[in-house]
C-alpha positions in Angstrom: 0.0 0.0 0.0 1.5 3.3 -1.0 0.8 6.3 1.2 0.3 9.7 -0.6 0.4 13.0 1.2 -1.7 15.6 -0.7 -1.6 19.4 -0.3 -4.6 20.8 1.7 -6.5 22.0 -1.3 -6.4 18.6 -3.0 -7.3 16.8 0.3 -10.3 19.1 0.6 -11.3 18.5 -2.9 -11.1 14.7 -2.5 -12.8 14.8 0.9 -10.0 13.2 2.9 -8.4 14.4 6.1 -5.0 12.7 6.0 -2.7 10.6 3.9 -4.4 8.6 1.1 -3.4 5.0 0.7 -3.6 3.4 -2.7 -2.9 0.0 -4.0 -1.3 -0.3 -7.5 -1.2 -3.3 -9.7 2.0 -3.9 -11.6 5.1 -1.7 -11.2 4.8 1.2 -8.7 5.5 4.3 -10.8 4.3 7.8 -10.4 1.8 7.3 -13.2 0.4 4.1 -11.7 0.0 5.9 -8.3 -1.7 8.9 -9.9 -4.0 6.6 -11.8 -4.9 4.8 -8.6 -5.6 8.1 -6.9 -7.8 9.3 -9.7 -9.7 6.0 -9.7 -10.3 6.2 -6.0 -11.1 9.9 -6.1 -12.4 10.9 -9.6 -12.6 14.5 -8.6 -8.8 14.6 -8.7 -8.6 13.9 -12.4 -6.8 16.8 -14.1 -5.6 18.3 -10.9 -2.1 16.7 -10.7 -1.6 16.0 -14.4 -3.3 17.2 -17.5 -6.5 15.4 -18.6 -4.5 13.6 -21.3 -2.3 12.0 -18.6 1.0 13.2 -19.8 3.3 15.1 -17.5 2.4 17.1 -14.4 0.5 20.3 -13.8 2.5 23.5 -13.4 3.4 24.5 -9.9 3.0 20.9 -8.6 5.9 18.8 -7.4 6.4 15.2 -6.4 8.8 14.0 -3.7 9.9 10.7 -2.4 11.8 11.3 0.8 14.3 14.1 -0.1 14.3 13.1 -3.8 12.5 15.4 -6.2 10.7 13.2 -8.8 9.0 16.1 -10.6 11.3 16.0 -13.6 11.9 12.3 -13.8 10.0 10.2 -16.3 6.6 9.2 -14.9 7.2 5.5 -15.7 10.3 5.1 -13.7 9.9 2.8 -10.6 9.3 4.6 -7.3 11.9 4.3 -4.6 11.6 1.1 -2.5 10.9 3.1 0.7 7.7 4.6 -0.9 6.6 1.3 -2.4 6.9 -0.4 1.0 4.9 2.3 2.7 7.9 3.4 4.9 8.0 6.9 3.3 5.0 8.8 1.7 4.9 10.1 -1.8 4.5 13.8 -1.3 2.5 15.9 -3.7 3.5 19.5 -3.0 2.1 22.7 -4.4 5.0 24.9 -5.5 5.2 28.4 -4.2 5.4 31.1 -6.8 5.7 34.8 -6.5 8.1 37.7 -6.9 
């Protein structure tokens, strides 16, 4: 079971109050986790990646531990500590401003 920490606005949208746990079939990749999240919470479709499923939304980042996965290919396997549930997959809203 993979534990996903969503930013507050996405937790509110999905109607959850804490980490979301998802089960993926096959290799645990960023895309398989996002698909599982969208399957469990359809309201999240299009919020973390475009509706066509390619890439990520601007101003949104993905982290596994201290590792930034935001610019890595979405089909690369997730780190073992995330797959085992020891570390969460963090979805973080980037801060922009000037």
